[in-house]
Residue, then its C-alpha position, 0 to 999 in steps of 0.5 A: m270684922t275689919y278695922d280701919l287704922y289711920i297712920g302718919d308715916r311708915v319711916f318716921s312715925s313710931w306711934s303709927l308702927r306700934g298701932w299697925l303691929m297691934f293688928e298685923k302681929f296678932g292676925i286682926p284684919v285691918r285696912t290702913h289709911l295714910v294721913g298727911l302727917y308732913s303735908g299739913t292735911m292730917q287734921a282734915d284726914l282725921a276728921p271722920l274720926h273726930p275727936a281723935r286728932l293724932v295717929p294712930a287712930v282707929m275706926t272699929p267695925e261698928g263705927t266707933p272712933l278710937g285714939e291713943s295707942l294704949a286705948i287701942a291696945e287694950t280694946l283689941a286685947e279685950r275684943h280679941p282675947e284669943a289673939g294673945h296681945w298680953p302674956n297669959d301669966p298674971a304677973q307677966r301680964a301686969t309687968a307687960r302693961w307696966l312696960c308699955a305705960e312707961m314707954v308712953a309716958g317716959f323716955r322723953a330725952l331718947r324720943n326727942d333727941c333720936p326721932m325714929q327713922l328707918l333709913r340709915v345708921y347715924k355714926d358719931f351721934q353723941p347721946s346726952a346724959e339724959v339719953l344715957d339715963d333713958l337707955a339705962r332705964i330701958e335695959t333695967l326694964w327689959a332685964h326685969a321682964r326677962k327675969l320674970s319670964g325666963s325668956q332670952g328672946y322676946l320680953f315675955g317669951a311669946y311675942s306680946l304688946a310689950d315687944v310692939y311698944y319697944t320696936p320703935v325704941a329698937a329702931r332708935i338704938i340701932g338707927y343712932d348706934l346708941p351704946v347698949s349691952a350686947e343682950a339689948r342690941a341682940y333684942c333690938l335686931q330681933l325686933l327689927a328683923d321681924p318680917a312684919v317690920q321689914a315689910w313695913r319699912n319696905e313700904g315706907l321706902k316707896i315715899t320720899y320727902d324733901p326736905e327729909p324730916y329729922r335729918k341730922d348732919l352726921p356721917s351714916q351707914p346703910w340700914p343694917e340689912a345683913a345684920l337683920q337677916t341673921a338676927 
C-alpha cells in the first residue's frame, strides 16, 4: 500500500519536509513527486489531486486526494496506528496535537522573516521583537512538553509528529543563528542530525536556483555539518 506525496522543494519548502517525514520516519511506503514550486507549474502539476492546491499533497493508495499537513498527519495516524505517529500516553498525545496545531496557525513572524533554507548559517541577522516573542513561545511549549514527558531529547520521548512539525523550526533557528537556550539549540541540532533529514537535504542540494529564493544579503557560514555529526 503505497502513497503518492507531492512536494515543492527540499531545501526551501518547510511544509514539504514535514509531509515527507510523516512517511519516512514512520516506515510508510511513499512515492515522492516534485512539483514546480518556483517554476510556475505547481498548479498544473497538482491538477491530478484537485482540489488540493498546496504542498504537501497526497494521493492515497485508493485514489483519494488529500491536502493540508494536519489532515495528512491525522489520516496517516488513523490508518497506521502501529506506526506511532502520536505518543501513546493520552495527556502527551493531546499536548502533541496542541503543539502541532499551534505550529500550523502561529509563529508568523518567525516564518515570514526567516524562511527555511538548508544551505547556510546567516550571521548578523537581527531578529525583530516579534520573532523573539515567537522564539520565547516555542521554548515555552517545548519545556511544557518535556515537563509532561520527562524527556531530555525528543519532545515526548519517542519520536512523534511533534518532532516532525518542529524540524523546520529547528532549521530556521540554526540557519539564522537565532538566540535560544542551550537546551533548545541542542534539540534543534538533534532534529537536523537525523539521517532522514540529512538525506532530504543532500537530495535537495542537487538542484540549484537562479535567483536563489529568499537569499539574504548577510554574511554567512557553511551549514553546520560537524555539529550535526556530534549532535
